[in-house]
C-alpha positions in Angstrom: -0.1 0.3 -0.1 1.2 3.4 -0.9 0.8 6.2 1.6 0.7 10.0 0.4 3.6 11.7 1.6 3.7 15.3 2.4 6.1 17.7 4.4 5.4 18.8 7.9 5.0 22.5 8.4 8.8 22.1 9.8 10.0 20.5 7.1 8.4 23.1 4.9 9.9 25.8 6.7 13.4 24.2 7.1 13.1 24.0 3.2 12.4 27.7 3.0 15.4 28.7 5.1 17.8 27.0 2.9 16.8 28.0 0.0 16.5 31.6 1.5 20.0 31.0 2.4 21.2 29.8 -0.9 19.8 32.9 -2.6 21.8 35.1 -0.5 24.5 33.4 -1.1 24.1 33.4 -5.0 23.7 37.6 -4.0 19.7 37.5 -6.0 17.0 39.1 -4.5 14.0 37.5 -4.2 12.9 39.7 -7.3 15.8 38.9 -9.6 15.2 34.9 -8.3 11.5 35.3 -9.4 12.8 37.1 -13.0 14.4 33.9 -13.7 12.2 31.3 -12.9 9.3 33.0 -14.2 7.3 33.6 -11.2 6.2 36.3 -8.7 8.6 37.6 -5.6 5.4 37.0 -3.4 5.5 32.8 -4.3 9.4 32.4 -3.5 8.7 34.8 -0.1 5.8 32.6 0.4 7.9 29.4 -0.2 11.4 31.0 1.7 8.8 31.7 5.2 7.4 28.3 4.8 3.8 29.3 3.7 4.0 27.7 0.1 5.4 24.3 -0.8 6.6 24.5 -4.5 5.3 21.2 -6.8 8.2 19.0 -8.2 9.1 20.7 -11.2 9.0 24.0 -9.2 11.2 22.5 -6.7 13.7 21.0 -9.7 14.2 24.6 -11.3 14.8 26.5 -7.8 17.3 23.5 -7.3 19.3 23.9 -10.5 18.7 28.0 -10.1 20.1 28.1 -6.8 22.8 25.3 -7.2 21.6 22.7 -4.6 22.0 19.3 -4.4 19.1 17.4 -4.0 20.0 14.9 -1.4 21.7 17.3 0.5 18.8 19.6 0.8 16.8 16.4 1.5 19.3 15.5 4.4 19.5 18.9 5.8 15.6 19.6 5.6 15.1 16.1 6.8 12.9 14.4 4.3 15.2 11.4 3.0 13.0 8.7 2.6 14.6 5.4 3.7 14.5 2.5 0.6 15.1 -1.2 1.5 18.4 -2.8 0.7 16.5 -5.1 -1.5 15.5 -2.3 -3.7 16.9 -2.5 -7.3 
């Protein structure tokens, strides 16, 4: 049986903090990042403040634009899903 997995509020806020830190390290404003991603600065702000969760396509685009490693991000945010050793 499959279980729907959703991020907790804590994970969502942690994800937003990591994105904000990465954006600031790249010397980007929310407006500049939103222009690169063709979205609104308000949406970026909501994600960074844990008020919104991007879908998987937007998440990938954010990771690419901010040059973040998905595995490292997942570990830092605490959202890694364990994979059984016998899974191929």
